[in-house]
C-alpha positions as CSV (number, residue, x, y, z in Angstrom):
1,X,14.2,0.4,21.6
2,X,16.1,-0.4,24.9
3,X,16.9,-3.9,25.8
4,X,14.8,-5.6,28.5
5,X,16.0,-7.7,31.3
6,X,16.3,-11.5,30.9
7,X,13.3,-12.2,33.2
8,X,11.1,-9.9,31.2
9,X,12.4,-11.4,27.9
10,X,11.7,-14.9,29.1
11,X,8.1,-13.9,30.0
12,X,7.7,-12.3,26.6
13,X,8.9,-15.4,24.8
14,X,6.6,-17.6,26.8
15,X,3.6,-15.5,25.8
16,X,4.6,-15.3,22.1
17,X,2.2,-17.1,19.8
18,X,3.5,-19.2,16.9
19,X,7.0,-19.6,15.7
20,X,9.5,-17.5,13.8
21,X,8.7,-17.5,10.1
22,X,10.9,-16.4,7.2
23,X,8.9,-14.1,4.8
24,X,9.5,-12.3,1.5
25,X,7.9,-9.5,-0.4
26,X,8.3,-9.5,-4.2
27,X,8.5,-6.2,-6.1
28,X,7.6,-6.2,-9.8
29,X,7.0,-3.7,-12.6
30,X,4.1,-5.4,-14.2
31,X,3.5,-5.2,-17.9
32,X,0.2,-5.6,-19.8
33,X,0.6,-9.3,-20.7
34,X,-0.5,-12.0,-18.1
35,X,1.9,-14.6,-19.5
36,X,5.0,-12.4,-19.1
37,X,4.1,-11.3,-15.7
38,X,3.5,-14.8,-14.4
39,X,6.9,-15.9,-15.8
40,X,8.6,-13.0,-13.9
41,X,6.6,-13.7,-10.8
42,X,7.6,-17.4,-11.0
43,X,11.3,-16.5,-11.2
44,X,11.1,-14.2,-8.2
45,X,9.1,-16.6,-6.1
46,X,11.8,-19.2,-6.8
47,X,14.4,-16.7,-5.7
48,X,12.5,-16.0,-2.5
49,X,12.1,-19.7,-1.8
50,X,15.8,-20.4,-2.4
51,X,16.5,-17.7,0.2
52,X,14.6,-19.6,2.8
53,X,11.2,-17.7,2.6
54,X,8.3,-19.8,4.0
55,X,5.7,-17.1,3.2
56,X,5.8,-15.0,0.0
57,X,3.7,-12.0,-0.9
58,X,3.2,-10.8,-4.4
59,X,2.1,-7.2,-5.2
60,X,-1.2,-5.8,-6.2
61,X,-1.8,-6.3,-10.0
62,X,1.2,-8.7,-10.2
63,X,-0.5,-10.5,-13.1
64,X,-1.2,-7.5,-15.3
65,X,-1.2,-3.7,-15.4
66,X,-3.5,-3.0,-18.3
67,X,-3.2,-0.2,-20.8
68,X,-6.7,0.8,-19.9
69,X,-8.4,0.3,-16.5
70,X,-11.1,-1.8,-18.2
71,X,-8.5,-4.3,-19.4
72,X,-8.8,-6.2,-16.1
73,X,-12.4,-7.1,-16.8
74,X,-11.2,-9.1,-19.8
75,X,-8.9,-11.3,-17.7
76,X,-11.1,-11.9,-14.7
77,X,-11.5,-15.4,-13.4
78,X,-14.3,-17.3,-11.8
79,X,-14.0,-18.7,-8.3
80,X,-11.6,-21.7,-8.2
81,X,-10.8,-21.7,-11.9
82,X,-8.4,-19.8,-14.2
83,X,-4.7,-19.7,-15.2
84,X,-3.8,-17.1,-12.5
85,X,-5.3,-19.1,-9.7
86,X,-3.7,-22.3,-11.0
87,X,-0.3,-20.6,-11.2
88,X,-0.5,-19.5,-7.6
89,X,-1.7,-22.9,-6.3
90,X,1.1,-24.7,-8.3
91,X,3.8,-22.3,-7.2
92,X,2.8,-22.7,-3.5
93,X,2.9,-26.5,-3.9
94,X,6.1,-26.7,-5.9
95,X,8.1,-24.6,-3.4
96,X,6.3,-25.8,-0.3
97,X,5.5,-22.2,0.8
98,X,2.6,-20.0,1.9
99,X,1.9,-17.8,-1.1
100,X,-0.3,-14.8,-1.2
101,X,-1.1,-13.6,-4.7
102,X,-1.1,-9.9,-4.4
103,X,-4.3,-9.3,-6.3
104,X,-6.0,-10.7,-9.4
105,X,-9.3,-9.7,-11.1
106,X,-12.1,-12.0,-10.0
107,X,-15.6,-12.4,-11.5
108,X,-18.4,-10.3,-9.9
109,X,-22.1,-9.9,-10.8
110,X,-21.5,-6.6,-12.5
111,X,-20.4,-7.3,-16.1
112,X,-18.3,-4.1,-16.3
113,X,-16.4,-4.6,-13.0
114,X,-14.3,-7.1,-11.0
115,X,-13.4,-7.9,-7.5
116,X,-9.7,-7.0,-6.8
117,X,-8.9,-10.1,-4.8
118,X,-6.0,-11.3,-2.8
119,X,-5.7,-15.2,-2.5
120,X,-3.7,-17.0,0.0
121,X,-2.4,-20.6,-0.5
122,X,-0.8,-23.0,2.0
123,X,2.3,-25.1,1.2
124,X,0.1,-27.9,-0.2
125,X,-1.4,-25.6,-2.7
126,X,-4.8,-25.3,-1.1
127,X,-6.4,-21.9,-0.9
128,X,-6.9,-20.9,2.7
129,X,-8.2,-17.3,2.3
130,X,-9.7,-14.9,-0.2
131,X,-9.9,-11.2,0.5
132,X,-11.8,-8.8,-1.9
133,X,-10.4,-5.2,-1.5
134,X,-12.8,-3.1,0.5
135,X,-11.5,0.4,0.1
136,X,-11.4,1.7,-3.4
137,X,-8.8,4.4,-4.4
138,X,-9.9,7.8,-5.7
139,X,-7.5,10.6,-6.2
140,X,-7.4,13.8,-8.4
141,X,-4.6,16.3,-8.6
142,X,-3.7,18.1,-11.8
143,X,-3.5,15.6,-14.6
144,X,-3.6,12.6,-12.3
145,X,-7.0,11.0,-11.8
146,X,-7.9,7.6,-10.4
147,X,-11.3,6.2,-9.6
148,X,-11.2,2.4,-8.9
149,X,-14.9,2.2,-8.3
150,X,-15.4,2.5,-12.1
151,X,-14.0,-1.0,-12.7
152,X,-13.9,-2.6,-9.2
153,X,-16.7,-3.7,-6.9
154,X,-15.8,-3.2,-3.3
155,X,-15.5,-6.2,-1.0
156,X,-17.3,-6.2,2.3
157,X,-15.6,-8.7,4.6
158,X,-12.3,-8.3,6.5
159,X,-10.2,-11.5,6.3
160,X,-7.4,-13.0,8.2
161,X,-5.9,-16.5,8.3
162,X,-3.6,-18.4,10.7
163,X,0.0,-19.0,9.7
164,X,2.8,-20.6,11.7
165,X,3.8,-17.2,13.1
166,X,0.3,-16.4,14.3
167,X,-2.7,-14.4,12.9
168,X,-2.2,-12.8,9.5
169,X,-4.3,-9.9,8.3
170,X,-5.0,-9.5,4.6
171,X,-5.4,-6.0,3.0
172,X,-4.7,-4.3,-0.3
173,X,-3.1,-0.9,-1.1
174,X,-5.7,1.9,-0.3
175,X,-6.8,-0.2,2.8
176,X,-3.6,1.1,4.4
177,X,-5.2,4.4,5.2
178,X,-8.0,2.9,7.3
179,X,-6.6,1.7,10.6
180,X,-9.9,0.5,11.9
181,X,-9.7,-2.5,9.5
182,X,-6.6,-3.9,11.2
183,X,-7.7,-3.1,14.8
184,X,-10.9,-5.0,14.2
185,X,-9.0,-8.0,12.7
186,X,-6.6,-8.2,15.6
187,X,-9.1,-9.0,18.3
188,X,-8.0,-9.4,21.9
189,X,-4.7,-11.2,21.1
190,X,-3.6,-8.9,18.3
191,X,-2.1,-9.7,14.9
192,X,1.3,-11.2,14.1
193,X,1.5,-9.9,10.6
194,X,-0.2,-7.4,8.3
195,X,0.0,-8.2,4.5
196,X,0.1,-5.1,2.2
197,X,0.2,-5.8,-1.5
198,X,0.1,-2.5,-3.3
199,X,0.5,-0.4,-6.5
200,X,0.8,3.0,-4.8
201,X,1.2,5.9,-7.2
202,X,4.5,7.6,-7.3
203,X,2.8,10.8,-6.0
204,X,1.0,9.3,-3.0
205,X,3.7,6.8,-2.3
206,X,6.4,9.4,-2.0
207,X,4.3,11.3,0.5
208,X,2.7,8.7,2.6
209,X,3.7,5.1,2.0
210,X,6.4,4.5,4.6
211,X,4.7,6.7,7.2
212,X,1.5,4.7,6.9
213,X,3.2,1.3,7.0
214,X,5.2,2.2,10.1
215,X,2.1,3.6,11.7
216,X,0.1,0.4,11.1
217,X,3.0,-1.7,12.6
218,X,3.3,0.7,15.6
219,X,-0.3,0.9,16.6
220,X,-1.0,-2.9,16.1
221,X,2.4,-3.9,17.5
222,X,2.9,-6.4,14.8
223,X,5.0,-6.8,11.6
224,X,4.0,-5.4,8.3
225,X,5.1,-7.0,5.0
226,X,4.5,-4.7,2.0
227,X,4.9,-5.9,-1.6
228,X,4.7,-3.1,-4.2
229,X,4.8,-2.3,-7.8
230,X,7.9,-0.2,-8.3
231,X,8.8,1.6,-11.5
232,X,7.7,2.9,-14.9
233,X,5.0,0.6,-16.4
234,X,4.3,-0.1,-20.1
235,X,1.1,1.7,-19.8
236,X,2.8,4.9,-18.7
237,X,1.9,4.7,-15.0
238,X,4.7,5.1,-12.4
239,X,4.5,3.3,-9.1
240,X,6.4,4.1,-6.0
241,X,7.9,0.7,-5.0
242,X,9.7,0.6,-1.7
243,X,8.6,-2.9,-0.8
244,X,9.6,-3.4,2.8
245,X,9.3,-5.3,6.1
246,X,8.5,-3.3,9.2
247,X,8.8,-4.6,12.8
248,X,6.4,-4.1,15.7
249,X,8.4,-1.1,16.9
250,X,8.1,0.6,13.5
251,X,11.6,-0.1,12.4
252,X,12.2,-0.8,8.7
253,X,14.1,-4.0,8.6
254,X,14.5,-4.3,4.8
255,X,13.4,-2.2,1.8
256,X,13.8,-2.2,-2.1
257,X,13.3,1.3,-3.4
258,X,12.7,0.5,-7.1
259,X,12.7,-2.2,-9.8
260,X,12.1,-6.0,-9.5
261,X,13.5,-7.9,-6.6
262,X,12.9,-9.6,-3.3
263,X,12.7,-8.2,0.3
264,X,13.0,-10.7,3.1
265,X,13.2,-11.0,6.8
266,X,11.9,-13.0,9.8
267,X,8.6,-12.6,11.7
268,X,9.6,-13.3,15.3
269,X,6.7,-13.8,17.8
270,X,9.1,-13.2,20.7
271,X,9.8,-9.7,19.3
272,X,6.1,-9.0,19.2
273,X,5.7,-10.2,22.8
274,X,8.6,-8.1,23.9
275,X,7.2,-4.9,22.4
276,X,3.8,-5.6,23.9
277,X,5.4,-6.3,27.3
278,X,7.4,-3.1,27.3
279,X,4.5,-0.9,26.0
280,X,1.2,-2.7,26.7
281,X,-0.8,-0.3,24.5
282,X,-3.2,-3.1,23.2
283,X,-4.2,-3.9,26.8
284,X,-4.8,-0.2,27.5
285,X,-7.4,0.2,24.9
286,X,-10.7,1.5,26.2
287,X,-12.7,1.9,22.9
């Protein structure tokens, strides 16, 4: 992207909402045991916080990747109570960070299914948002077959929350393929950040993951922070990884291809305003 002159830059900065925010995406290779996964997540959250992260995102299924899809039903938690929720609240409070717990299985009225829920906590450990995954993954090719609707009940409500950098959109994995979700959440002022905790399969991730992340950043002219599962799991599943931070121009600022680790960077509202000033696509919408 070409530089803009100082007058335009000053105008963009004046119109930027919020302040710069250091963020981090955590990549894991979750096992089948909740205790072990929480211990690894705790260590990686601490690493991110030591690096200056003020908002940390965990991946989908950070707490467990079961041997069977039905295993998640056995560890589901009721609203406001359970070891996974307590872990998230405590970690946010101890480190004084915004912490978004990728997903965990939450109780629903169907005894054989769960909500796949992403929970956001503020630096005091108070939960500020809950998003139940709306779009449920289904894929069949050769020996690969996935049908999340068998064990997950779809959510119905898009969710965002306000962080120091501006409005933050919550979403999970397969939601990435549905751009109308984010456009609807942005409203007239747009989004500052899209959160994307995921466990993309190796097959679909290799083909589409980066393309989709960059597309959502470009069309919404905002940052996208993606925290993924990344490697060969105990249950035999292989996930794509490539946790990353993408800026509003679609540039990948940081990426971790595979294995456990932390990806970090800064959400800069002035950069968002600059991109929107140069290319006012959001103001040009007619539908």
